[in-house]
N, C-alpha and C positions, 0 to 999 in steps of 0.2 A: 504494500500499499503506499502510495506517495503522499507525503505530508507537505503542504506548501506552507512556508514561512509567511507570517502576516503581521502587520502592525495594527490591524483593525481590532478596536476594543469597544465595548459598551461605553456610551457617553456617561460619565459619572460624576462630573464636576458641576457643582451649582455655579451661578454666576459670580457669587462672592468668592468661591474657591478658585475659579478661573482667573478672576482679576488678581487675587493674591499671588497665584503661581506665576502669572505673566508680569507682576510688578506694576500693574496699572490699576486705575480706579474702576469701580462698577460703572460709574457714568461714562468712562471712556469706552467700556465694552458696548454698552448701550448705543453710544454714538456711533461707533464703527458699525454696528449692527444695522442701524437705520441708514448709513451710507452705502450699505450692500458690501462692506469690506469683510465681513464675517458671515458665514452661513447660518440660518436660524438653528437654535438648539433643538433637541429632541424633547418633545413635551411629555412628561411623566405623569404620574399620580398627583392629584391636587394641582394640576395645571402648572407644575414647576418644570422649568426649563433645564435640561441636562447638556453639558458641553463635554467634548472629547479631546483627544490628543491633537487632531487636526485644527481645532480652534486655537489651541495653545501654540501650535506651530506657526499658525498664520499671524497670531499676534507677535510672535518673535520676528517674523519676516517683516511685518509692518514697522516694528521698532528699528530693524536694521535699515530699512529703506529711509526712515525719518533721520537716522544717524548719518546717512550718506548726503542729507540735505535736500531730500526730495519733498515737494509740497504734497498735501493731501490730494490735490487734483491729479498729480502725477502718480501717486501711489495708486489711486482709484484706476487710472488707465493701465498701470502696470499689472495690477491684480486681474483686471478683466481680461488680459491676454492669457491668463493661465486657465488650464482645464479646471472646471468647477469641482471635480471629484479627486483631487490630488490627495495622496496620503500624507501623513505626517512626515514620513521619510522623505517624500518627494518635495515637500515644502522646505524641509531642512536643507536639502540640496540647493535649492533656490536661494535660501538665506546665505549658505556658505559662499555661493558664488558672489552675491552682493557684497558680502563681508570681504571678500578677497580684493574689492577695489579699493578699499580704504587702506591707509597706511597703518602701521603698528600703532596702537593706542594704549599707553600705560599711564595710569594715573594714581595719585596718592589720595586714599579717601579714608574717612573714619570708619569705625565699626558700624555705626548706624547707617551710614551711606552704603557700606558694603551689603548690608542686609536688605536695604531698600532696593538696590540694583539686582540683588539675588532674588527678590520676591518672596522671601521666606526668612523665618528666624534661623540664624546660624549658631549652633553650639560651639564650644571650644573644639570638640573633636571635629566637626564639620570644617571649621576654619583651618585646622591642621592638615586635614586631608586635601583641602584646596592648596595649601602651601606645598604639600608633597608633589601635588600635580603641576607646580610651577604656574598656577593660576593667579595666586596672590603671594605677597611676601611681606614680612613684618618690617616696618620702617618707623622707628622712634614713636611707638604707641599707636601708629596708624598702619594702613596697609597699602602697598603698591599692588594695583589690580590690572591685569591684562583684560581689557573690556571685551576684546573679541573672543577670549575663551571663557569668560565667567559663566555665561549660560550654559555652556557645555559642561563645564566643571560641576556646577550645581545639579544639573541632571544626573551626572555620573555619581553624586552622593546617594542617590536612591538605587543605584543598580546593585544587585545581589551577588557582587564579585569582591574578592578581597583586594586590598590596596596593592598588593604585589602583583596580581594578575592585571589590574589596571595600568600600573606602571610599566609592566613587561609589554602590554599592548601598545602603550604610548611610545616606547622605545622602538618597537617594530614598525609602527607607522611612520615615525620620524625617519628611520634609517631608509625605508623603502620609497618614501616620499621624496627625499633628497636625492636619492638615486635616479628616480623618475625625472625630477626637475632638472638634474645635471644633464641627462641624456636629451631631454626635450630642448633645453637651452643650446646644446651643441648643434642640434639639427636646425634650429632657427638661425643661429649664428652663421651656419654654412649657407643657409638659403637666402640670407640678406647681405652676404659679405660684400657684394658689389654695389650695394644701394647706399644713397646719401644718409648722413646721420639723422636728419629730420625724418625721412621715410621710415627708418628703422625704429625711431621712438614712436611714430604713428602706429606702425604695424604692431609693435609690442603692446601699446595700450589697447588696441583692438583685440589682440589675441589672448591677453591675460584671462579675461572671464571665460572665453571660449575653451581654453586649455583646462582651466579649473573645473568647468562643468564637465568636460569630457572625462577628466580624471575621476571626479566624484561619481558620475554616472557608471563608468567602468568598473570602479571598485565596488559600487553598490550592487551591481549585477554579479560580479565575482563572488562577492560575500554571500549573496543570496544562493548561488549555485552550491558554494561550499556547505551551507547550512542545510540545504535540501539534501545533498548527499549524506551528510551526517545524520540527519533525522531519518532518512530512508535506511541507512545502516542500522540505527537503533530499532526501527520497526521490524527489520528483517531478523534481528537477533533477539527480540522480545525486550529491547530496552537495556540490555547488559553492555552495550557498546560504550 
């Protein structure tokens, strides 16, 4: 029997929980909904709306687009171009591509501001795990935070894996991504070796988001295939794999 990996889950977040997880206000969630930036919630018992991971991922994408300086009208146009049924994983890929346009952003913030940006209360153990992942660093009673990695780091706090496994995965990703970046850079340098400097800069700016999206999409599909083979193997051996 073939088991398809999926990220589809029952919507379980109330509007208050969604707002808290996304680090925005309930009023903002409702405003985005009226503008069509968020799909409607699933209406449960007592007419209570329930939201899922897709809503959370879409809010993260909106926040990233705002960080890039896009106006609300531009964000509306951007989101209208996306298929309406994108999964949380697909939306995360779009957000990663958008984030790749921005320069590295490291800021020094207070503990209170760190929690506000994280969208949740952070215990001492949570903060130390973020420090271990190089997402934040202690600095004279405050914290230096890599804004581009903070949301990912906070999400990893809830992943049921040991710190050692997460760090080993991080090391593997860095090593292989650097190798891929080096090879792609070599190919591009050879392709534009005879062009003028301004043409090279223009091509690089145009290619950057396209290359990032290609890498992310390829990696996502490869990982899905690996997971499918692993789950198929578990099914064939009765779960002992």
